[in-house]
Structures are given as C-alpha cells and as structure tokens.
N, C-alpha and C positions, 0 to 999 in steps of 0.2 A: 418889779411886783417885790414889795417888801412882805415877809411873813414876822409876825409878831409869837416867836414859841412861847413866851409864857401865856397865851391865849389858844393854843394850837394842842392839837391832842393828835398822838401819832401811832401807827399800825406797823410794825416792824418784823420781819420774816427772818428767823436764823436759822442754822443747821438744825438739822437731828441731833441729838444729845451733844450740844455744846458744852464745851469744858465750862466748870462753874467759874473759872479765872477769868474766861472771856466773857460770859455772860455779866460778873459783876461789873468789869470795864466797859460794858455795853451800858450798864446801868448809869454809871458814872458820867458817862460821856451824855446821856439822854436827859438826865435829872438836874446833874451839877454843872454842868456847862453849858448846855443849851435851854436847859430850866425848861421843859415843856410843862403844858399843863396836865398831861395825862399819858402813858406808854401804855401800848400791848405788846406785848412780846410772844411769839407762836412760830408755828412751821406754815410752809406753803400748804402742806397737804388738809391741814385745819379749814385753811380759810376754802379749801376747793371742795370739802364735803360740806361746807357751810353753805354754800352757793348752792352746791347739788341738793340738799335737802330742803331749802328754800324754793328752789325751783319747782320739786315733784310735788304733784298734789297732795300727796300723805306721805309726809316725811317718813323715810324707811329707818326702821330700829337698827340697823348695822349699815355701814357702807365700808368700802376697801378702797384706798387711793393709790395708784401707781405714780408714782413721781418719777419721771426718767429725765435727768439734767444731763449737763454736759460733762462733770464729774462722776456724780454715782446716780445708781436708781434705786430708790425707795418703796417699800410698798407696806402701808401703812394702815392699819383697820380701827375701825370706830364703831363704838356703839353710844348711841343715845348721845351722840355728840361729843363722847368722850375717847382719846385716844389709848387704846389696849397696846402698853408700852412693853408689853412683855412680848409680843406677836409681831414687832415691826422687825420687817429683814432687809438690810441693804446688801446691793447687788454691786461689786466695785467694777461696773461697766457703765459708760456713759458715752455722750458725742466726741468728747475729748479723744478715749480710746480708738474708735471709730475713725476720727480723723488721722489719728498719728499712724494707724494701721495702713491705712489707705496712702499716708505718704513714703511709708516705708514701700509698701508694694507698685506704686508708682516709678520711686526710685531704684526700685531694684529692676524693673521691666522697661521703663521708658528713659525717666527724665528725671533728674536730680533736684529733688523738690523738698527736702530736709528742712528747708530752712521758711518754706512758704508756707507757715499754719495757717493764715488767713484764707490764702488764695486754694488752700487745697478743701479747709472747711467748707468754702462756697462749691467748690466742685462737689462736695460731697451734699450738700444740700439742693445743688440743681438737679444730679444727676441720678443719684442712688434711689433705690426703693426697696421696700422689703417683698420679698417672694414668697408667694404661699403654696409654689410647687417646685421648690427646690433643684431637685433633680433633673427635672424637664427645662427648667431655664438651663440649667447646666450644658443639657445636649444641644439647646437651640446656641449658646455662646458659642458652643465647637464648629458652627455652619459655618460657611464661607459667603463671601456676596451677600447680596439681598435675603437669602433665607436667614441669614443672620437679624433677627429682626432685634434683637435688644444692643448691639454694637452701637455707641455715639461718638462723634467727634467733641471733645470740647475746647473751644478757643480760649487760649489762655489771655489776660489782658496783657497790654503793654504799658498802658500806663500815660499813652500819648494819644494815640488813635483810639484804641478800646480801653475804656475805661472801667468796665467790669468784665469777667469773662461770659461765657455764654455758650449753651449747648446746640450744635449743629441741629437741625432737623432729620430725621431718618432719612428722607431721599437725598439731602445733601452730604450726608456720613459716606465718605472715601475712604479714611484713613491719610488722606496726601492733603498737606497744609498746603492752603494757597500762598499768593504772594507775601512774604513776610511776616505770616501768621506762626506761631507757634501753638502747637494742639496735643492735647492727650488722648489718646485712643483708651475709652471706657468699654469695658465689654462685661466678663464676668462679675469685675470689681464691683458694677451698679448694686448687683442683689449681695455678693457675698461678703463683702465690707457690714452691713447692717444685720447680717445673720449672726453676728457675734452678741448682738444683744438677746438672741434666743439659744447659742451655744457659745458662751465664752470659752469653753475649752479646747474649740477649732486653733485656738491662738495659745493655749497653753493656759489661760486663766482659768486656773480652779475653782469655778461658782458656779451657781445654777444659773440658766438663762431667766428672763423678766417672768414669762408664764409660768415656768417651774415651780420659782419662789414664791409667787403669787398663791398657786394652788398648796405649797408646802405651808407658807405662813396661815392659811385657812384651817389645814389641816391639825393645826396646832392648840385651835379656839375650840370651846366647848358645842358639842354635836349640834345642839340647837340655833346655834346661830349660822351655823355653816351655810343654809340655804339661802338666809338672806344677804351674807356678804356676796355668794355667789351671784344675787341678782340686782345688786348695788355694786358694780365694779366701775370706777371711774379712773379715766387714762388723764395724764396732764404730762406737760413737759414738752422739750423741744423735736425729742426723738418720735414723738407719737406724730410728728408734722411728715414723715418719712412715708410717702405714699405707699398701702397696702400693709403698714402697723396696725392699724386696730382689725382688719380681716384675719391678719394672720396670730396676733395675739387671742383672738375668741378662739380661733380654730385650733391652736395649742391648748387653751384653757379646757376647752371644749373635749379636746382627745386624752386628756388628763385626771378631769375631774370625775367624781361618781355621776353613773348615769341619771339617778335619779331627781339630780339639781337641776335647775332651770338657770341657763347661766344668760345674764344681759350687760352689755359693757356702755358706757356711755363716753363718746368721744366730743368734747366741745369743739365749737367752730374754730375756736384759738386756746389750744393746750396749753400756750405760753402765756398769756395772759388772764387764765382761770383764776387760779390764787390774788391774783391784784383785783378780778371783779367782787371776787368773794370778800375780800378786805373792803373794798369800797362799799359794798352794801352792809356788812356790819358795821363799818362807820356811823352810820347814820340812824343806829338803832339805840334800844335802853339796853340791849345785852352788852353792848360795847362797856358801858357803865361799870356791870358787873363783873368784868374781865380784865378790864383796865386798873391800873396802880395810879394814883394821882399823884401829884409832886407833895403835897401835904403828907399822904400815907408815907411816902419816900423818907422825909424827913424826918417821920415820927420814928420809922420801923427797920430804916435802911434796907440793906438786901435780902435780909429775912423775908421781909412781904412780898418783893420781888418771886422768890424762889418759892413761897407759899402759892401764888397767885399765877405764876406762867405754867403752863403746860410745854414744856419745851423736850 
C-alpha cells in the first residue's frame, strides 16, 4: 500500500506544552523530509472536544476534557472550541504509576515481578477496578473464604501452555495454584491501586487527584463559564476503562462542586480512540483547511507560520 506524501494531509497529536525545539524538529520532519501536502498539529483533547461538540445537538459553549493516559492526566477546558491555556492542569499520575506501584506491592507481598512490567500492566487491566465505596470494600477484603467477594486468583502466563494471563472466576478462586501454574492472589490491590488516581498522596505523590484537579481548574475560570463546564465533562484516556471510573469520578466531582451546578459526564464507548475518531471526523471538513498549514505556507514563512497557527 503506497502513500504519496506530496498529496497527503496529516493530523498529528503532540504533548501539551511541547518544547518549541521539539515542535520545530517535528515541523522539519513533516514538511522537509516527508513533504506532506498539509499538516495540522494539535492536542488529543482538542480532537475529543471537537467530536463531542459535533455529537451533541447544540454544540456547547464550553467543555472540559479529562485526558488520563499512561504518563500523565491532563484537564483541559475549552471555550467555543478554543483551549483556555491558563487553566490547563496536569496531574503527574497515569497508568504507568499504577502499574509500577502494583509491581512493588506484589513483589513485596508475594512474588518478585519488578522486571515484568508488561505482564503486571495486563494484570492491572484485567483485575483492577475503581471503588465507589472504598472503606466498605476494605472491610470485605479482610474477610476469609467465601465471604471475601473481592479476592481473585490471577494465573500468570508461562508462554508455552498459557500464552496470556487470565483471572479465575470467583467460584474457582482458592488461593492455591493448580499443577505447574503460577498465580498472584489479588485482594485489596484490585481497588487500592486505581485509588491513586483520586488520592495520589496515598503513595507520597504530592498532587491533587483527577476529580479534585478538575474542580480546581473550573474554579480558576470566570464564574459565568463554570456551570457550562460542569455540564460538559468529557472523560478520555486508557484509565477511564477501569470499571467504576466514571461513576467514582462523577461522585467525587459532585461532592466537591457547588450544589447549584448540574454535573454531566460523557464517557465514550472507547475512551482510548475517541481523540482519533475526532481527528478522522475533522479531516473530512472545510475546517481542517483553516486550521492546517500547507507545504507552500511553510516554505514561504518557515516555523513562524506553524507557531501562529497551531494551538499546542
């Protein structure tokens, strides 16, 4: 499948507040090395809010996107499709911190897995969930035998017979390995690990949780924008796939936000690809042409036209 870059337009997502030197290097790669016909560089949250505004019957004046990924979580408010740069908040907690902490906990309690990042990341995705009643779940996790509804055995892959690890159903969870298997017993780790998204200080990371950071970001905005922001919260990124995430996020925001505001959260069916879907939608519109920089413009004006046009 051959692609002629000279006739191809491209949308690229960049990290928030990317260094100018990196942005310029990227411009050179796209325009000088590959010679694309036109380029649009933006943030994933812009594409998410673009798709969200096109999906709602009346495009909202304001929306706020939580983008919680592998390295960081960002909270990005938008007004009429424009990012409010001064109110963007970053929380240094993402899927990587969760996986690393789970590795430490399992290594300390059961089995040395510090080198098994890929496997433990899979364990996290298969077994962990966000608790909406943390203390009650903690009490349940202390119980023994059938009364403990939380504990699960996770069978690790051996890459000969078991190609991918899997969770044993509750009725088969005994805490004992069958012939030749290696298991990890997952008990309160199932919900204590994702709790770091909401209380990073539990492991000494001096940050707000994602819900608290969103409420704080909205509080820095003009008062007339706040009700619109609270009623248009978009949840994206891989951590949103943890069962119970959107319910817990809503509950935490509701408990911290002023009572007079209605709160509405939008959780896409696939929060990982939502920004990509927004990009695909944008690529086929006239709006793309206004936002993108063509090769001719780049050749005439250089990096300055990219700096003016792209809102990174």
